[in-house]
TORTIMI-723900 format. One line per field, with one value per residue (C-alpha): residue in one letter; chain; x, y, z. Coordinates in steps of 0.2 Angstrom, whole numbers, plus 5000, padded with zeros to 4 digits. Layout:
aa [a  ...]
ch [A  ...]
u [X  ...]
v [Y  ...]
w [Z  ...]
This chain:
aa [x  x  x  x  x  x  x  x  x  x  x  x  x  x  x  x  x  x  x  x  x  x  x  x  x  x  x  x  x  x  x  x  x  x  x  x  x  x  x  x  x  x  x  x  x  x  x  x  x  x  x  x  x  x  x  x  x  x  x  x  x  x  x  x  x  x  x  x  x  x  x  x  x  x  x  x  x  x  x  x  x  x  x  x  x  x  x  x  x  x  x  x  x  x  x  x  x  x  x  x  x  x  x  x  x  x  x  x  x  x  x  x  x  x  x  x  x  x  x  x  x  x  x  x  x  x  x  x  x  x  x  x  x  x  x  x  x  x  x  x  x  x  x  x  x  x  x  x  x  x  x  x  x  x  x  x  x  x  x  x  x  x  x  x  x  x  x  x  x  x  x  x  x  x  x  x  x]
ch [A  A  A  A  A  A  A  A  A  A  A  A  A  A  A  A  A  A  A  A  A  A  A  A  A  A  A  A  A  A  A  A  A  A  A  A  A  A  A  A  A  A  A  A  A  A  A  A  A  A  A  A  A  A  A  A  A  A  A  A  A  A  A  A  A  A  A  A  A  A  A  A  A  A  A  A  A  A  A  A  A  A  A  A  A  A  A  A  A  A  A  A  A  A  A  A  A  A  A  A  A  A  A  A  A  A  A  A  A  A  A  A  A  A  A  A  A  A  A  A  A  A  A  A  A  A  A  A  A  A  A  A  A  A  A  A  A  A  A  A  A  A  A  A  A  A  A  A  A  A  A  A  A  A  A  A  A  A  A  A  A  A  A  A  A  A  A  A  A  A  A  A  A  A  A  A  A]
u [5132  5117  5107  5121  5123  5105  5105  5121  5122  5105  5094  5103  5103  5084  5081  5091  5081  5064  5070  5075  5058  5048  5059  5055  5037  5034  5050  5066  5060  5044  5053  5065  5050  5041  5056  5058  5039  5040  5055  5045  5029  5039  5049  5032  5025  5040  5040  5021  5023  5039  5032  5017  5028  5039  5023  5017  5034  5034  5017  5023  5039  5028  5017  5032  5031  5044  5041  5048  5035  5038  5057  5055  5043  5056  5069  5057  5053  5072  5074  5059  5065  5082  5073  5063  5078  5086  5081  5070  5053  5056  5065  5051  5038  5046  5050  5031  5027  5038  5029  5011  5005  4996  5011  5023  5014  5015  5033  5036  5027  5038  5054  5049  5045  5064  5071  5073  5069  5077  5075  5088  5088  5095  5086  5083  5091  5087  5097  5094  5084  5083  5079  5084  5091  5103  5113  5108  5113  5096  5099  5113  5119  5115  5130  5127  5126  5141  5150  5151  5136  5126  5136  5152  5144  5147  5161  5168  5175  5174  5167  5166  5154  5161  5154  5163  5179  5178  5174  5189  5200  5194  5198  5215  5219  5213  5223  5239  5237]
v [4889  4892  4900  4912  4916  4920  4931  4941  4942  4939  4948  4965  4965  4961  4975  4987  4983  4985  5001  5008  5003  5010  5026  5028  5026  5037  5047  5045  5055  5046  5030  5035  5041  5025  5015  5025  5024  5005  5006  5017  5007  4991  4997  5001  4984  4976  4984  4980  4962  4960  4965  4954  4939  4943  4944  4927  4920  4927  4920  4903  4903  4909  4894  4882  4879  4880  4895  4887  4894  4912  4910  4904  4919  4930  4924  4927  4944  4949  4943  4952  4968  4967  4964  4979  4990  4984  4995  4987  4981  4962  4963  4974  4962  4947  4957  4962  4943  4939  4953  4949  4937  4924  4921  4922  4909  4897  4901  4897  4881  4876  4881  4871  4855  4856  4860  4849  4859  4852  4858  4858  4863  4881  4885  4878  4878  4874  4863  4858  4842  4830  4839  4855  4869  4873  4856  4848  4830  4826  4814  4808  4817  4835  4846  4858  4845  4842  4825  4822  4818  4830  4823  4830  4848  4848  4859  4855  4868  4876  4892  4903  4916  4934  4939  4923  4928  4946  4940  4928  4942  4953  4940  4937  4956  4957  4942  4950  4966]
w [4906  4895  4909  4913  4894  4893  4909  4906  4887  4879  4891  4891  4872  4872  4885  4874  4858  4867  4876  4859  4851  4865  4865  4846  4849  4865  4866  4876  4891  4892  4891  4905  4915  4913  4918  4934  4938  4937  4949  4962  4961  4962  4978  4986  4982  4987  5004  5007  5001  5011  5027  5025  5021  5036  5048  5042  5045  5062  5066  5060  5070  5085  5082  5082  5063  5050  5039  5023  5011  5018  5016  4998  4995  5003  4991  4976  4983  4983  4966  4960  4968  4960  4943  4946  4949  4933  4919  4906  4902  4902  4919  4926  4920  4928  4943  4945  4943  4957  4968  4964  4978  4966  4955  4969  4979  4963  4961  4980  4978  4963  4972  4988  4977  4972  4989  5005  5020  5036  5054  5068  5086  5082  5066  5049  5032  5014  5002  4984  4982  4968  4951  4958  4947  4960  4958  4974  4978  4983  4997  5008  5023  5027  5021  5035  5049  5060  5057  5075  5086  5098  5113  5105  5107  5126  5131  5148  5160  5177  5182  5197  5202  5200  5218  5225  5217  5223  5241  5240  5234  5248  5261  5254  5255  5273  5278  5271  5282]
């Protein structure tokens, strides 16, 4: 509850106070222009860093590796982009920290320490690990795994080639004539 209180009540008040103070010092139009400029610069940086992260993830996948760090960095990039689009200087500062490679790599490392990454045949997923701020169980069974074994994933059935079916239909029609 305290994290949400901070995010949704305290932060907007802090941002308004800072925007009013800066507006009083440099003027309202200059303050608005500065906020818009940070959003434009942030969007360009987000695009550049996002593409670089996507290319690294692609390379890891091609090499048969799990791109866990790249996924964590992608999450941090998304958060940083959202913060840069939110008007205010505090959110812009935190947003830029999420986009700068050095601080983003450190944040991704911290995030990966608290997450459990598991691989499956059809992909991978993250779940919260011990000590995670996301409230994970930190062990036990995988919440995404099927309670049944892999052998239960087999679906029995019959099939018939479409060409064989057409030939059979054609033969039946000829026999009727």
